[in-house]
C-alpha positions, 0 to 999 in steps of 0.5 A: 777618544780620551786618554783616560780612555785609552789608558784604561784600555792598555790597562785591560790589555795587559790583563787579559794577556796576564790571565791568558798567560796565565792560563796557558800556563796552567794548561801547560802545567796540568798537561805535563802533570797528566803526562807524567802520571800516565807515564808513571802508571806505565813504567811501573807495569814494566820489567826494571831496567836490572831485570833485562837478564830476566827478560831475555831468559823469558823471551829464549835469549838468554844466550846471547846475554851470556858471556862466552864463559857462561855459554861453556859453562851451560853447554858442558852441563848439558852434555853431561846429562846427555851423556849420562842419559846415553849411557844408561841407556846403553846398559839398559838391557833386558837381563841381569849384571852378575858378579861371576858371570857379567850380563846375562840375559833374561829368558827369551829376551834376545830376538829369535835367531831361526837357527833352530832347524839347523841345530837339529839336524846337526843333533841328529846327524851326529847321534843317529851314528852312534851306538846306543840311543842318545837323547838331548834338550838344548834351549838357548835362554837368551832367545828361549828357543828349543831343540829336541831330540829323543828327549822324552824318552825315559833314561836312567836318571842316576846322579843328574837327579841330585840336580833337580834335588839340589834345586829344590833346596836352594829355593826352600833356603831362598824362602827360608824354609831351611838355613844353610847353617843347619844340621844334618846328621848322617843315619844308617838309612842314607848310606848309598856305595858309589860316589862320595865321601860321606860313606867313610864317615860314621853314623852320627857324623854332622854336615851343615845343609850348606856342606853336604849340598857341596859335597852331593854336587861337587862330589857327587856323593850318594849319601849326601843327597839322601840326607837332602832327600830325607829333609825335603821329603821324597814327595816334594821333589817329584812334585817339583818336577811336575809342576816344572811341566815334566814328562817323566815321572820320577818314581821309585825307578829314578827314571827321567829325560832329557827334557825334564832335567832341561826344565830344571836347568832353565829353572835354576838360570832363572832363579840365579838372576834373580837372587845370585846371593842365594843361587850362587853358591850352587852355580859354583859348585855345579862349576867345580864338579869332578867331572869334566869329561862330557859337556864342558871337556873341550869347551876352553875358557867357558864356564858351565855349571854341570852335574853328571850321572853314571851308569854302566851303560849310562852316561848323562850330563845337563848344565848351562853354558855361559856362552855368548848366548847362555843355553842349556844342554841336557844329554842323556844315553842309554845301551852305551859304552860309558868311555865312549857315551863320554867322548860322544858327548864332549864333541857334540857338546862342542859342535854345539858351542860352535853353531851357538857361537856362530849365529850368536856371537856379539851381534845382539850387544851379548858379550861372552863373560867368560 
């Protein structure tokens, strides 16, 4: 083999080696380029390094990345929220918070006591041993339970009739049919002797509706209530009692019964809860009458909104007792000694109050707001 040929072969070997090297480098370069390209695309679809907290939050591990102070702050916020919710639930009772009587339950909103048979026996046993006749209606306003004894017999209404008359008046005030500041003029036809002070006024003397109602309740003013009757129309008053479900029609003989008057007191309570701003004045007047010798006589420290009725052989009283369970008590008597009957009714009222407190108390979350 000639030296030329050998040299030529060496020359080609170097070229092939160079070409192979260049080829390998090109392949490596292409591979690196492809790798970097796909890695860049993949990286673009992932969460950037500075969003690790957001990623942790999405995976539910934010507490692990929080500082102790951050964790405490978050816990405090959650506790406040739960505390607020719990507080709202604890006061979310079925009733109304009133300015003068605290929390009052809606009628029938509390579980029934199942104690009415015992209460009826107590009332019956006591009244059956008394001289004359006594009729009683009791309504536990919290549970809606009722007890009746001689409740629909006819009794002389006397001044208990001033309760439905004034409740209807306040309903008219609420409806805008009558204004508290409207003027009523005392006329000769309004005169009626007995309780009250308007009878000493000259005919033509003017009183506002508010003043007249206040006197009719607190002083049991006969002339004042006649002025209100003239304003309302007696037929509307009678219809009001009928609409409530009254059993005795209030005609010219002025008869009623414990059941009917209890319905009126219950209706007043219902409207008082709905509109304290209007009916609060009437409740206040009923709590501040000149007579404290029957339902409220022995109930020391207990608010009682009531209206009495007096006749020679009649002693009546009907009202709302704001006890642990607010309740209506309506008592009427016939053929009794007036003074003795008042004492008997005071005793019966205290017996009933003690009985109610015995089963009610604060066991169902209601408080005595007196």
